[in-house]
Gaussian input, Z-matrix of N, CA and C with variables (Angstrom, degrees):
# hf/3-21g

backbone

0 1
 N
 C     1     B1
 C     2     B2     1     A1
 N     3     B3     2     A2     1     D1
 C     4     B4     3     A3     2     D2
 C     5     B5     4     A4     3     D3
 N     6     B6     5     A5     4     D4
 C     7     B7     6     A6     5     D5
 C     8     B8     7     A7     6     D6
 N     9     B9     8     A8     7     D7
 C    10    B10     9     A9     8     D8
 C    11    B11    10    A10     9     D9
 N    12    B12    11    A11    10    D10
 C    13    B13    12    A12    11    D11
 C    14    B14    13    A13    12    D12
 N    15    B15    14    A14    13    D13
 C    16    B16    15    A15    14    D14
 C    17    B17    16    A16    15    D15
 N    18    B18    17    A17    16    D16
 C    19    B19    18    A18    17    D17
 C    20    B20    19    A19    18    D18
 N    21    B21    20    A20    19    D19
 C    22    B22    21    A21    20    D20
 C    23    B23    22    A22    21    D21
 N    24    B24    23    A23    22    D22
 C    25    B25    24    A24    23    D23
 C    26    B26    25    A25    24    D24
 N    27    B27    26    A26    25    D25
 C    28    B28    27    A27    26    D26
 C    29    B29    28    A28    27    D27
 N    30    B30    29    A29    28    D28
 C    31    B31    30    A30    29    D29
 C    32    B32    31    A31    30    D30
 N    33    B33    32    A32    31    D31
 C    34    B34    33    A33    32    D32
 C    35    B35    34    A34    33    D33
 N    36    B36    35    A35    34    D34
 C    37    B37    36    A36    35    D35
 C    38    B38    37    A37    36    D36
 N    39    B39    38    A38    37    D37
 C    40    B40    39    A39    38    D38
 C    41    B41    40    A40    39    D39
 N    42    B42    41    A41    40    D40
 C    43    B43    42    A42    41    D41
 C    44    B44    43    A43    42    D42
 N    45    B45    44    A44    43    D43
 C    46    B46    45    A45    44    D44
 C    47    B47    46    A46    45    D45
 N    48    B48    47    A47    46    D46
 C    49    B49    48    A48    47    D47
 C    50    B50    49    A49    48    D48
 N    51    B51    50    A50    49    D49
 C    52    B52    51    A51    50    D50
 C    53    B53    52    A52    51    D51
 N    54    B54    53    A53    52    D52
 C    55    B55    54    A54    53    D53
 C    56    B56    55    A55    54    D54
 N    57    B57    56    A56    55    D55
 C    58    B58    57    A57    56    D56
 C    59    B59    58    A58    57    D57
 N    60    B60    59    A59    58    D58
 C    61    B61    60    A60    59    D59
 C    62    B62    61    A61    60    D60
 N    63    B63    62    A62    61    D61
 C    64    B64    63    A63    62    D62
 C    65    B65    64    A64    63    D63
 N    66    B66    65    A65    64    D64
 C    67    B67    66    A66    65    D65
 C    68    B68    67    A67    66    D66
 N    69    B69    68    A68    67    D67
 C    70    B70    69    A69    68    D68
 C    71    B71    70    A70    69    D69
 N    72    B72    71    A71    70    D70
 C    73    B73    72    A72    71    D71
 C    74    B74    73    A73    72    D72
 N    75    B75    74    A74    73    D73
 C    76    B76    75    A75    74    D74
 C    77    B77    76    A76    75    D75
 N    78    B78    77    A77    76    D76
 C    79    B79    78    A78    77    D77
 C    80    B80    79    A79    78    D78
 N    81    B81    80    A80    79    D79
 C    82    B82    81    A81    80    D80
 C    83    B83    82    A82    81    D81
 N    84    B84    83    A83    82    D82
 C    85    B85    84    A84    83    D83
 C    86    B86    85    A85    84    D84
 N    87    B87    86    A86    85    D85
 C    88    B88    87    A87    86    D86
 C    89    B89    88    A88    87    D87
 N    90    B90    89    A89    88    D88
 C    91    B91    90    A90    89    D89
 C    92    B92    91    A91    90    D90
 N    93    B93    92    A92    91    D91
 C    94    B94    93    A93    92    D92
 C    95    B95    94    A94    93    D93
 N    96    B96    95    A95    94    D94
 C    97    B97    96    A96    95    D95
 C    98    B98    97    A97    96    D96
 N    99    B99    98    A98    97    D97
 C   100   B100    99    A99    98    D98
 C   101   B101   100   A100    99    D99
 N   102   B102   101   A101   100   D100
 C   103   B103   102   A102   101   D101
 C   104   B104   103   A103   102   D102
 N   105   B105   104   A104   103   D103
 C   106   B106   105   A105   104   D104
 C   107   B107   106   A106   105   D105
 N   108   B108   107   A107   106   D106
 C   109   B109   108   A108   107   D107
 C   110   B110   109   A109   108   D108
 N   111   B111   110   A110   109   D109
 C   112   B112   111   A111   110   D110
 C   113   B113   112   A112   111   D111
 N   114   B114   113   A113   112   D112
 C   115   B115   114   A114   113   D113
 C   116   B116   115   A115   114   D114
 N   117   B117   116   A116   115   D115
 C   118   B118   117   A117   116   D116
 C   119   B119   118   A118   117   D117
 N   120   B120   119   A119   118   D118
 C   121   B121   120   A120   119   D119
 C   122   B122   121   A121   120   D120
 N   123   B123   122   A122   121   D121
 C   124   B124   123   A123   122   D122
 C   125   B125   124   A124   123   D123
 N   126   B126   125   A125   124   D124
 C   127   B127   126   A126   125   D125
 C   128   B128   127   A127   126   D126
 N   129   B129   128   A128   127   D127
 C   130   B130   129   A129   128   D128
 C   131   B131   130   A130   129   D129
 N   132   B132   131   A131   130   D130
 C   133   B133   132   A132   131   D131
 C   134   B134   133   A133   132   D132
 N   135   B135   134   A134   133   D133
 C   136   B136   135   A135   134   D134
 C   137   B137   136   A136   135   D135
 N   138   B138   137   A137   136   D136
 C   139   B139   138   A138   137   D137
 C   140   B140   139   A139   138   D138
 N   141   B141   140   A140   139   D139
 C   142   B142   141   A141   140   D140
 C   143   B143   142   A142   141   D141
 N   144   B144   143   A143   142   D142
 C   145   B145   144   A144   143   D143
 C   146   B146   145   A145   144   D144
 N   147   B147   146   A146   145   D145
 C   148   B148   147   A147   146   D146
 C   149   B149   148   A148   147   D147
 N   150   B150   149   A149   148   D148
 C   151   B151   150   A150   149   D149
 C   152   B152   151   A151   150   D150
 N   153   B153   152   A152   151   D151
 C   154   B154   153   A153   152   D152
 C   155   B155   154   A154   153   D153
 N   156   B156   155   A155   154   D154
 C   157   B157   156   A156   155   D155
 C   158   B158   157   A157   156   D156
 N   159   B159   158   A158   157   D157
 C   160   B160   159   A159   158   D158
 C   161   B161   160   A160   159   D159
 N   162   B162   161   A161   160   D160
 C   163   B163   162   A162   161   D161
 C   164   B164   163   A163   162   D162
 N   165   B165   164   A164   163   D163
 C   166   B166   165   A165   164   D164
 C   167   B167   166   A166   165   D165
 N   168   B168   167   A167   166   D166
 C   169   B169   168   A168   167   D167
 C   170   B170   169   A169   168   D168
 N   171   B171   170   A170   169   D169
 C   172   B172   171   A171   170   D170
 C   173   B173   172   A172   171   D171
 N   174   B174   173   A173   172   D172
 C   175   B175   174   A174   173   D173
 C   176   B176   175   A175   174   D174
 N   177   B177   176   A176   175   D175
 C   178   B178   177   A177   176   D176
 C   179   B179   178   A178   177   D177
 N   180   B180   179   A179   178   D178
 C   181   B181   180   A180   179   D179
 C   182   B182   181   A181   180   D180
 N   183   B183   182   A182   181   D181
 C   184   B184   183   A183   182   D182
 C   185   B185   184   A184   183   D183
 N   186   B186   185   A185   184   D184
 C   187   B187   186   A186   185   D185
 C   188   B188   187   A187   186   D186
 N   189   B189   188   A188   187   D187
 C   190   B190   189   A189   188   D188
 C   191   B191   190   A190   189   D189
 N   192   B192   191   A191   190   D190
 C   193   B193   192   A192   191   D191
 C   194   B194   193   A193   192   D192
 N   195   B195   194   A194   193   D193
 C   196   B196   195   A195   194   D194
 C   197   B197   196   A196   195   D195
 N   198   B198   197   A197   196   D196
 C   199   B199   198   A198   197   D197
 C   200   B200   199   A199   198   D198
 N   201   B201   200   A200   199   D199
 C   202   B202   201   A201   200   D200
 C   203   B203   202   A202   201   D201
 N   204   B204   203   A203   202   D202
 C   205   B205   204   A204   203   D203
 C   206   B206   205   A205   204   D204
 N   207   B207   206   A206   205   D205
 C   208   B208   207   A207   206   D206
 C   209   B209   208   A208   207   D207
 N   210   B210   209   A209   208   D208
 C   211   B211   210   A210   209   D209
 C   212   B212   211   A211   210   D210
 N   213   B213   212   A212   211   D211
 C   214   B214   213   A213   212   D212
 C   215   B215   214   A214   213   D213
 N   216   B216   215   A215   214   D214
 C   217   B217   216   A216   215   D215
 C   218   B218   217   A217   216   D216
 N   219   B219   218   A218   217   D217
 C   220   B220   219   A219   218   D218
 C   221   B221   220   A220   219   D219
 N   222   B222   221   A221   220   D220
 C   223   B223   222   A222   221   D221
 C   224   B224   223   A223   222   D222
 N   225   B225   224   A224   223   D223
 C   226   B226   225   A225   224   D224
 C   227   B227   226   A226   225   D225
 N   228   B228   227   A227   226   D226
 C   229   B229   228   A228   227   D227
 C   230   B230   229   A229   228   D228
 N   231   B231   230   A230   229   D229
 C   232   B232   231   A231   230   D230
 C   233   B233   232   A232   231   D231
 N   234   B234   233   A233   232   D232
 C   235   B235   234   A234   233   D233
 C   236   B236   235   A235   234   D234
 N   237   B237   236   A236   235   D235
 C   238   B238   237   A237   236   D236
 C   239   B239   238   A238   237   D237
 N   240   B240   239   A239   238   D238
 C   241   B241   240   A240   239   D239
 C   242   B242   241   A241   240   D240
 N   243   B243   242   A242   241   D241
 C   244   B244   243   A243   242   D242
 C   245   B245   244   A244   243   D243
 N   246   B246   245   A245   244   D244
 C   247   B247   246   A246   245   D245
 C   248   B248   247   A247   246   D246
 N   249   B249   248   A248   247   D247
 C   250   B250   249   A249   248   D248
 C   251   B251   250   A250   249   D249
 N   252   B252   251   A251   250   D250
 C   253   B253   252   A252   251   D251
 C   254   B254   253   A253   252   D252
 N   255   B255   254   A254   253   D253
 C   256   B256   255   A255   254   D254
 C   257   B257   256   A256   255   D255
 N   258   B258   257   A257   256   D256
 C   259   B259   258   A258   257   D257
 C   260   B260   259   A259   258   D258
 N   261   B261   260   A260   259   D259
 C   262   B262   261   A261   260   D260
 C   263   B263   262   A262   261   D261
 N   264   B264   263   A263   262   D262
 C   265   B265   264   A264   263   D263
 C   266   B266   265   A265   264   D264
 N   267   B267   266   A266   265   D265
 C   268   B268   267   A267   266   D266
 C   269   B269   268   A268   267   D267
 N   270   B270   269   A269   268   D268
 C   271   B271   270   A270   269   D269
 C   272   B272   271   A271   270   D270
 N   273   B273   272   A272   271   D271
 C   274   B274   273   A273   272   D272
 C   275   B275   274   A274   273   D273
 N   276   B276   275   A275   274   D274
 C   277   B277   276   A276   275   D275
 C   278   B278   277   A277   276   D276
 N   279   B279   278   A278   277   D277
 C   280   B280   279   A279   278   D278
 C   281   B281   280   A280   279   D279
 N   282   B282   281   A281   280   D280
 C   283   B283   282   A282   281   D281
 C   284   B284   283   A283   282   D282
 N   285   B285   284   A284   283   D283
 C   286   B286   285   A285   284   D284
 C   287   B287   286   A286   285   D285
 N   288   B288   287   A287   286   D286
 C   289   B289   288   A288   287   D287
 C   290   B290   289   A289   288   D288
 N   291   B291   290   A290   289   D289
 C   292   B292   291   A291   290   D290
 C   293   B293   292   A292   291   D291
 N   294   B294   293   A293   292   D292
 C   295   B295   294   A294   293   D293
 C   296   B296   295   A295   294   D294
 N   297   B297   296   A296   295   D295
 C   298   B298   297   A297   296   D296
 C   299   B299   298   A298   297   D297
 N   300   B300   299   A299   298   D298
 C   301   B301   300   A300   299   D299
 C   302   B302   301   A301   300   D300
 N   303   B303   302   A302   301   D301
 C   304   B304   303   A303   302   D302
 C   305   B305   304   A304   303   D303
 N   306   B306   305   A305   304   D304
 C   307   B307   306   A306   305   D305
 C   308   B308   307   A307   306   D306
 N   309   B309   308   A308   307   D307
 C   310   B310   309   A309   308   D308
 C   311   B311   310   A310   309   D309
 N   312   B312   311   A311   310   D310
 C   313   B313   312   A312   311   D311
 C   314   B314   313   A313   312   D312
 N   315   B315   314   A314   313   D313
 C   316   B316   315   A315   314   D314
 C   317   B317   316   A316   315   D315
 N   318   B318   317   A317   316   D316
 C   319   B319   318   A318   317   D317
 C   320   B320   319   A319   318   D318
 N   321   B321   320   A320   319   D319
 C   322   B322   321   A321   320   D320
 C   323   B323   322   A322   321   D321
 N   324   B324   323   A323   322   D322
 C   325   B325   324   A324   323   D323
 C   326   B326   325   A325   324   D324
 N   327   B327   326   A326   325   D325
 C   328   B328   327   A327   326   D326
 C   329   B329   328   A328   327   D327
 N   330   B330   329   A329   328   D328
 C   331   B331   330   A330   329   D329
 C   332   B332   331   A331   330   D330
 N   333   B333   332   A332   331   D331
 C   334   B334   333   A333   332   D332
 C   335   B335   334   A334   333   D333
 N   336   B336   335   A335   334   D334
 C   337   B337   336   A336   335   D335
 C   338   B338   337   A337   336   D336
 N   339   B339   338   A338   337   D337
 C   340   B340   339   A339   338   D338
 C   341   B341   340   A340   339   D339

   B1=1.3936
   B2=1.5410
   B3=1.2983
   B4=1.4617
   B5=1.4943
   B6=1.3282
   B7=1.4805
   B8=1.5288
   B9=1.3231
   B10=1.4738
   B11=1.5065
   B12=1.3334
   B13=1.4850
   B14=1.5235
   B15=1.3121
   B16=1.4820
   B17=1.5262
   B18=1.3453
   B19=1.4436
   B20=1.5384
   B21=1.3102
   B22=1.4628
   B23=1.5410
   B24=1.2925
   B25=1.4336
   B26=1.5307
   B27=1.3488
   B28=1.4219
   B29=1.5385
   B30=1.3076
   B31=1.4585
   B32=1.5193
   B33=1.3481
   B34=1.4798
   B35=1.5013
   B36=1.3255
   B37=1.4712
   B38=1.4992
   B39=1.2785
   B40=1.4687
   B41=1.4872
   B42=1.3662
   B43=1.4374
   B44=1.5199
   B45=1.3230
   B46=1.4431
   B47=1.4836
   B48=1.3149
   B49=1.4939
   B50=1.5665
   B51=1.3250
   B52=1.4627
   B53=1.4949
   B54=1.3352
   B55=1.4709
   B56=1.5572
   B57=1.3167
   B58=1.4566
   B59=1.5065
   B60=1.3058
   B61=1.5012
   B62=1.5201
   B63=1.3116
   B64=1.4390
   B65=1.4925
   B66=1.3210
   B67=1.4726
   B68=1.5166
   B69=1.3027
   B70=1.4693
   B71=1.5270
   B72=1.2998
   B73=1.4393
   B74=1.5403
   B75=1.3511
   B76=1.4893
   B77=1.5251
   B78=1.3097
   B79=1.4598
   B80=1.4872
   B81=1.3120
   B82=1.4499
   B83=1.5205
   B84=1.3645
   B85=1.4724
   B86=1.5298
   B87=1.3218
   B88=1.4695
   B89=1.5653
   B90=1.3097
   B91=1.4795
   B92=1.5567
   B93=1.2881
   B94=1.4676
   B95=1.4909
   B96=1.3141
   B97=1.4585
   B98=1.5178
   B99=1.3184
   B100=1.4678
   B101=1.5179
   B102=1.3261
   B103=1.4307
   B104=1.5117
   B105=1.3244
   B106=1.4979
   B107=1.5176
   B108=1.3238
   B109=1.4604
   B110=1.4980
   B111=1.3288
   B112=1.4993
   B113=1.4805
   B114=1.3610
   B115=1.4234
   B116=1.5427
   B117=1.3442
   B118=1.4625
   B119=1.5277
   B120=1.3013
   B121=1.4837
   B122=1.4996
   B123=1.2997
   B124=1.4712
   B125=1.5292
   B126=1.3343
   B127=1.4674
   B128=1.5023
   B129=1.3167
   B130=1.4421
   B131=1.5099
   B132=1.3485
   B133=1.4451
   B134=1.5040
   B135=1.3230
   B136=1.4430
   B137=1.5293
   B138=1.3103
   B139=1.4601
   B140=1.5156
   B141=1.3467
   B142=1.4904
   B143=1.4971
   B144=1.3339
   B145=1.4891
   B146=1.5169
   B147=1.3159
   B148=1.4671
   B149=1.5026
   B150=1.3253
   B151=1.4937
   B152=1.4902
   B153=1.3342
   B154=1.4706
   B155=1.5249
   B156=1.3252
   B157=1.4640
   B158=1.4970
   B159=1.3370
   B160=1.4948
   B161=1.5121
   B162=1.3008
   B163=1.4662
   B164=1.5117
   B165=1.3233
   B166=1.4703
   B167=1.5188
   B168=1.3291
   B169=1.4877
   B170=1.5068
   B171=1.3006
   B172=1.4704
   B173=1.4866
   B174=1.3001
   B175=1.4778
   B176=1.4766
   B177=1.3487
   B178=1.4518
   B179=1.5042
   B180=1.3524
   B181=1.4698
   B182=1.5445
   B183=1.2958
   B184=1.4194
   B185=1.5479
   B186=1.2772
   B187=1.4335
   B188=1.5098
   B189=1.2984
   B190=1.4728
   B191=1.4745
   B192=1.3581
   B193=1.4705
   B194=1.5230
   B195=1.3375
   B196=1.4411
   B197=1.4901
   B198=1.3393
   B199=1.4502
   B200=1.5273
   B201=1.3396
   B202=1.4314
   B203=1.5269
   B204=1.3169
   B205=1.4234
   B206=1.5156
   B207=1.3583
   B208=1.4809
   B209=1.5122
   B210=1.3021
   B211=1.4596
   B212=1.5134
   B213=1.3170
   B214=1.4864
   B215=1.5364
   B216=1.3595
   B217=1.4861
   B218=1.5126
   B219=1.3010
   B220=1.4487
   B221=1.5231
   B222=1.3396
   B223=1.4867
   B224=1.5324
   B225=1.3147
   B226=1.4801
   B227=1.5439
   B228=1.3024
   B229=1.4907
   B230=1.5508
   B231=1.3327
   B232=1.4751
   B233=1.5604
   B234=1.2982
   B235=1.4259
   B236=1.5513
   B237=1.2740
   B238=1.4715
   B239=1.5474
   B240=1.3036
   B241=1.4721
   B242=1.5133
   B243=1.3236
   B244=1.4642
   B245=1.5516
   B246=1.2823
   B247=1.4659
   B248=1.5355
   B249=1.3172
   B250=1.4485
   B251=1.5520
   B252=1.3110
   B253=1.4291
   B254=1.5660
   B255=1.3515
   B256=1.4696
   B257=1.5072
   B258=1.3073
   B259=1.4347
   B260=1.5577
   B261=1.3266
   B262=1.4553
   B263=1.5416
   B264=1.3226
   B265=1.4411
   B266=1.4994
   B267=1.3625
   B268=1.4555
   B269=1.5259
   B270=1.2985
   B271=1.4365
   B272=1.5184
   B273=1.2798
   B274=1.4735
   B275=1.5041
   B276=1.3208
   B277=1.4979
   B278=1.5497
   B279=1.3240
   B280=1.4281
   B281=1.5326
   B282=1.2733
   B283=1.4550
   B284=1.5125
   B285=1.3002
   B286=1.4386
   B287=1.5392
   B288=1.3416
   B289=1.4797
   B290=1.4869
   B291=1.3388
   B292=1.4276
   B293=1.5541
   B294=1.3072
   B295=1.4486
   B296=1.5107
   B297=1.3249
   B298=1.4282
   B299=1.4861
   B300=1.3198
   B301=1.4723
   B302=1.5478
   B303=1.3271
   B304=1.4656
   B305=1.5115
   B306=1.3333
   B307=1.4385
   B308=1.5237
   B309=1.3415
   B310=1.4560
   B311=1.5192
   B312=1.3156
   B313=1.4629
   B314=1.5321
   B315=1.3411
   B316=1.4837
   B317=1.5192
   B318=1.3090
   B319=1.4746
   B320=1.5226
   B321=1.3307
   B322=1.4591
   B323=1.5062
   B324=1.3558
   B325=1.4537
   B326=1.5437
   B327=1.3130
   B328=1.4465
   B329=1.5204
   B330=1.2900
   B331=1.4679
   B332=1.5184
   B333=1.2970
   B334=1.4653
   B335=1.5483
   B336=1.3532
   B337=1.4443
   B338=1.5540
   B339=1.2976
   B340=1.4684
   B341=1.5151
   A1=113.02
   A2=116.55
   A3=121.67
   A4=110.66
   A5=116.69
   A6=118.82
   A7=108.76
   A8=119.98
   A9=121.87
   A10=110.57
   A11=118.40
   A12=120.68
   A13=109.03
   A14=115.75
   A15=118.84
   A16=111.50
   A17=116.17
   A18=122.03
   A19=110.78
   A20=115.49
   A21=120.46
   A22=109.90
   A23=117.74
   A24=121.34
   A25=112.22
   A26=115.98
   A27=120.89
   A28=112.16
   A29=116.60
   A30=121.34
   A31=111.56
   A32=116.60
   A33=120.51
   A34=110.09
   A35=117.36
   A36=121.39
   A37=109.46
   A38=119.64
   A39=124.95
   A40=111.68
   A41=116.95
   A42=120.98
   A43=111.18
   A44=117.01
   A45=121.93
   A46=114.49
   A47=116.26
   A48=121.53
   A49=113.49
   A50=116.50
   A51=121.91
   A52=110.35
   A53=118.54
   A54=123.03
   A55=109.09
   A56=114.82
   A57=120.46
   A58=114.18
   A59=116.98
   A60=118.96
   A61=109.25
   A62=118.27
   A63=123.24
   A64=112.92
   A65=117.63
   A66=122.36
   A67=108.34
   A68=116.65
   A69=123.80
   A70=106.94
   A71=117.85
   A72=121.75
   A73=109.53
   A74=115.46
   A75=116.32
   A76=111.72
   A77=115.11
   A78=119.85
   A79=113.50
   A80=120.45
   A81=123.16
   A82=110.99
   A83=117.00
   A84=118.32
   A85=107.80
   A86=115.31
   A87=121.64
   A88=111.69
   A89=117.86
   A90=120.21
   A91=109.58
   A92=117.72
   A93=118.47
   A94=109.65
   A95=118.99
   A96=120.64
   A97=112.62
   A98=116.21
   A99=121.26
   A100=109.96
   A101=117.28
   A102=122.53
   A103=111.24
   A104=118.12
   A105=121.93
   A106=111.45
   A107=117.72
   A108=121.22
   A109=110.59
   A110=119.18
   A111=120.45
   A112=110.25
   A113=118.92
   A114=121.87
   A115=110.53
   A116=115.68
   A117=117.99
   A118=111.39
   A119=117.26
   A120=117.61
   A121=111.35
   A122=117.92
   A123=122.76
   A124=109.43
   A125=118.04
   A126=120.63
   A127=112.16
   A128=116.32
   A129=123.75
   A130=113.50
   A131=116.22
   A132=119.88
   A133=112.46
   A134=116.23
   A135=120.03
   A136=108.87
   A137=116.24
   A138=120.47
   A139=112.70
   A140=116.00
   A141=120.48
   A142=113.49
   A143=116.61
   A144=121.50
   A145=113.06
   A146=118.31
   A147=123.29
   A148=108.82
   A149=115.50
   A150=121.62
   A151=115.15
   A152=117.71
   A153=120.07
   A154=108.95
   A155=114.48
   A156=121.23
   A157=110.62
   A158=116.81
   A159=123.35
   A160=104.94
   A161=117.22
   A162=121.89
   A163=109.62
   A164=115.32
   A165=120.73
   A166=108.97
   A167=115.74
   A168=117.81
   A169=109.65
   A170=118.95
   A171=123.40
   A172=112.38
   A173=120.25
   A174=124.05
   A175=112.11
   A176=118.18
   A177=121.95
   A178=114.56
   A179=117.50
   A180=120.06
   A181=108.49
   A182=117.30
   A183=123.80
   A184=112.13
   A185=120.21
   A186=126.48
   A187=109.57
   A188=117.21
   A189=124.20
   A190=108.87
   A191=118.46
   A192=121.23
   A193=109.12
   A194=115.12
   A195=121.61
   A196=110.66
   A197=117.33
   A198=123.38
   A199=106.63
   A200=117.45
   A201=122.23
   A202=115.21
   A203=115.33
   A204=123.30
   A205=105.98
   A206=116.22
   A207=120.00
   A208=108.81
   A209=114.99
   A210=123.66
   A211=109.37
   A212=118.77
   A213=123.18
   A214=113.14
   A215=115.99
   A216=118.04
   A217=112.02
   A218=119.49
   A219=123.35
   A220=109.02
   A221=115.98
   A222=118.69
   A223=109.67
   A224=116.12
   A225=122.00
   A226=113.55
   A227=118.47
   A228=118.34
   A229=111.54
   A230=115.73
   A231=120.57
   A232=109.52
   A233=118.04
   A234=121.32
   A235=108.95
   A236=120.25
   A237=122.88
   A238=110.28
   A239=114.92
   A240=119.12
   A241=110.85
   A242=118.95
   A243=124.12
   A244=109.31
   A245=117.27
   A246=120.80
   A247=109.55
   A248=115.74
   A249=120.78
   A250=112.42
   A251=116.44
   A252=122.91
   A253=109.65
   A254=116.46
   A255=119.87
   A256=111.81
   A257=119.13
   A258=121.18
   A259=109.07
   A260=118.21
   A261=119.80
   A262=112.46
   A263=115.73
   A264=120.34
   A265=113.74
   A266=115.15
   A267=120.81
   A268=110.28
   A269=117.82
   A270=122.17
   A271=112.15
   A272=117.65
   A273=120.59
   A274=114.37
   A275=114.49
   A276=120.76
   A277=112.97
   A278=119.90
   A279=120.90
   A280=117.08
   A281=118.78
   A282=121.38
   A283=111.70
   A284=120.20
   A285=124.79
   A286=114.28
   A287=118.51
   A288=121.16
   A289=106.83
   A290=117.27
   A291=122.41
   A292=112.60
   A293=116.74
   A294=119.69
   A295=108.79
   A296=114.94
   A297=118.85
   A298=114.91
   A299=118.07
   A300=119.03
   A301=110.64
   A302=113.24
   A303=118.52
   A304=105.79
   A305=119.22
   A306=120.85
   A307=108.17
   A308=116.09
   A309=123.22
   A310=106.98
   A311=114.61
   A312=120.04
   A313=107.25
   A314=114.19
   A315=120.64
   A316=110.37
   A317=115.26
   A318=121.46
   A319=108.03
   A320=115.40
   A321=120.72
   A322=111.26
   A323=114.95
   A324=119.98
   A325=110.14
   A326=116.67
   A327=122.76
   A328=104.81
   A329=118.96
   A330=124.12
   A331=110.83
   A332=112.55
   A333=119.42
   A334=109.33
   A335=117.92
   A336=121.19
   A337=108.42
   A338=115.56
   A339=119.46
   A340=108.44
   D1=-34.65
   D2=176.84
   D3=-56.94
   D4=-44.83
   D5=-177.37
   D6=-66.47
   D7=-41.10
   D8=176.48
   D9=-61.47
   D10=-38.35
   D11=178.26
   D12=-63.39
   D13=-47.61
   D14=179.26
   D15=-61.14
   D16=-43.84
   D17=178.74
   D18=-61.56
   D19=-42.83
   D20=179.55
   D21=-63.23
   D22=-40.91
   D23=177.48
   D24=-62.71
   D25=-45.67
   D26=177.52
   D27=-60.84
   D28=-44.16
   D29=-178.81
   D30=-69.94
   D31=-35.78
   D32=177.59
   D33=-62.72
   D34=-42.15
   D35=178.44
   D36=-66.43
   D37=-42.31
   D38=178.22
   D39=-60.11
   D40=-47.25
   D41=179.90
   D42=-65.25
   D43=-43.41
   D44=178.77
   D45=-60.64
   D46=-28.87
   D47=-178.64
   D48=-85.60
   D49=-2.64
   D50=-178.77
   D51=-75.78
   D52=132.85
   D53=-178.30
   D54=-53.18
   D55=133.16
   D56=177.59
   D57=95.48
   D58=-18.45
   D59=-178.26
   D60=-85.04
   D61=124.03
   D62=179.79
   D63=-99.05
   D64=-23.62
   D65=-176.46
   D66=-157.81
   D67=149.90
   D68=168.51
   D69=-114.90
   D70=123.11
   D71=-178.08
   D72=-103.15
   D73=152.95
   D74=176.92
   D75=-57.44
   D76=138.03
   D77=-174.98
   D78=-115.59
   D79=-7.16
   D80=-178.47
   D81=-69.29
   D82=148.94
   D83=174.14
   D84=-57.04
   D85=153.93
   D86=-172.55
   D87=-58.52
   D88=-44.67
   D89=-178.95
   D90=-63.30
   D91=-39.41
   D92=178.70
   D93=-69.02
   D94=-39.31
   D95=178.07
   D96=-60.04
   D97=-41.11
   D98=178.76
   D99=-62.40
   D100=-46.49
   D101=-178.94
   D102=-64.33
   D103=-45.74
   D104=176.23
   D105=-59.14
   D106=-42.42
   D107=-179.28
   D108=-68.93
   D109=-35.83
   D110=177.30
   D111=-67.40
   D112=-43.53
   D113=178.03
   D114=-63.63
   D115=-42.51
   D116=179.27
   D117=-64.11
   D118=-37.01
   D119=177.29
   D120=-67.23
   D121=-40.37
   D122=-177.69
   D123=-67.56
   D124=-32.27
   D125=-177.38
   D126=-102.76
   D127=3.28
   D128=-179.33
   D129=58.05
   D130=33.26
   D131=173.94
   D132=-99.00
   D133=135.65
   D134=-178.80
   D135=-87.00
   D136=123.16
   D137=-179.30
   D138=-112.91
   D139=10.08
   D140=-176.14
   D141=-64.67
   D142=-19.10
   D143=178.41
   D144=-97.36
   D145=10.04
   D146=177.92
   D147=-117.31
   D148=83.55
   D149=-176.33
   D150=-103.11
   D151=-18.78
   D152=177.29
   D153=-80.19
   D154=132.32
   D155=-175.93
   D156=-89.09
   D157=129.40
   D158=-179.86
   D159=-113.57
   D160=129.13
   D161=178.50
   D162=-135.35
   D163=134.38
   D164=173.79
   D165=-118.12
   D166=134.42
   D167=175.63
   D168=-85.58
   D169=-178.70
   D170=-178.11
   D171=-62.23
   D172=-26.47
   D173=178.87
   D174=-85.41
   D175=-4.89
   D176=-179.65
   D177=91.42
   D178=0.19
   D179=177.82
   D180=-66.57
   D181=140.39
   D182=-172.95
   D183=-106.94
   D184=134.40
   D185=170.69
   D186=-118.62
   D187=129.55
   D188=176.82
   D189=-113.41
   D190=123.16
   D191=178.75
   D192=-118.40
   D193=127.77
   D194=175.01
   D195=-125.91
   D196=133.76
   D197=179.08
   D198=-115.35
   D199=124.09
   D200=-171.64
   D201=-125.27
   D202=161.45
   D203=165.02
   D204=-103.92
   D205=143.46
   D206=-177.47
   D207=-123.26
   D208=137.79
   D209=173.38
   D210=-64.47
   D211=127.59
   D212=-179.17
   D213=-57.31
   D214=-20.62
   D215=179.75
   D216=-82.22
   D217=0.42
   D218=177.75
   D219=-114.27
   D220=138.84
   D221=174.98
   D222=-62.88
   D223=124.01
   D224=178.37
   D225=-53.82
   D226=-50.08
   D227=-177.56
   D228=-60.13
   D229=-40.14
   D230=-179.16
   D231=-68.17
   D232=-37.17
   D233=178.85
   D234=-69.01
   D235=-45.45
   D236=174.83
   D237=-54.58
   D238=-48.22
   D239=-178.81
   D240=-63.48
   D241=-40.66
   D242=-179.26
   D243=-63.76
   D244=-40.14
   D245=179.22
   D246=-65.80
   D247=-50.08
   D248=178.41
   D249=-57.68
   D250=-42.97
   D251=-179.58
   D252=-64.29
   D253=-40.66
   D254=179.02
   D255=-66.46
   D256=-40.50
   D257=179.26
   D258=-67.33
   D259=-44.93
   D260=178.77
   D261=-61.20
   D262=-38.98
   D263=177.03
   D264=-63.99
   D265=-37.90
   D266=175.21
   D267=-57.85
   D268=-46.41
   D269=-178.60
   D270=-67.83
   D271=-39.00
   D272=175.37
   D273=-63.26
   D274=-34.56
   D275=-173.14
   D276=-96.41
   D277=-25.83
   D278=-167.10
   D279=-130.02
   D280=-21.64
   D281=-172.68
   D282=-109.03
   D283=139.57
   D284=-178.23
   D285=-84.21
   D286=58.78
   D287=-178.15
   D288=-105.68
   D289=141.44
   D290=-179.89
   D291=-68.85
   D292=-33.87
   D293=178.17
   D294=-135.99
   D295=155.87
   D296=179.28
   D297=-61.64
   D298=146.10
   D299=179.49
   D300=-76.50
   D301=161.60
   D302=169.35
   D303=-77.86
   D304=128.02
   D305=-178.30
   D306=-113.38
   D307=121.54
   D308=-179.01
   D309=-115.58
   D310=112.87
   D311=-179.62
   D312=-116.71
   D313=128.57
   D314=-177.31
   D315=-125.57
   D316=148.03
   D317=176.95
   D318=-100.32
   D319=125.23
   D320=178.71
   D321=-98.51
   D322=-29.59
   D323=-171.50
   D324=-154.13
   D325=141.07
   D326=173.68
   D327=-111.04
   D328=116.54
   D329=-177.32
   D330=-91.14
   D331=116.05
   D332=-179.79
   D333=-117.61
   D334=130.49
   D335=174.74
   D336=-84.30
   D337=95.38
   D338=-176.74
   D339=-109.61

């Protein structure tokens, strides 16, 4: 779990730094978020910077889920693609996985300065 926490932190920072992204929202299922927050509170670990959800199935296949806010001045499809490309590039360059993860990027909010 520590490795997943570190990986989530790294990917959260990567996603947040992508052009057009205004916010990264927690992406874990509610029950998992509650458990992670309880464990974090008990161990005094801050998990607020680990918002990208990392999931491994029984065969070891990896799914990465990121939920973002997008600046209205950026095309949403291009921003989604840029986030997915950045995550895939991270795995190709830094992580020891045999095959690329499934990357699921969702938009929760479009931020417009009105």
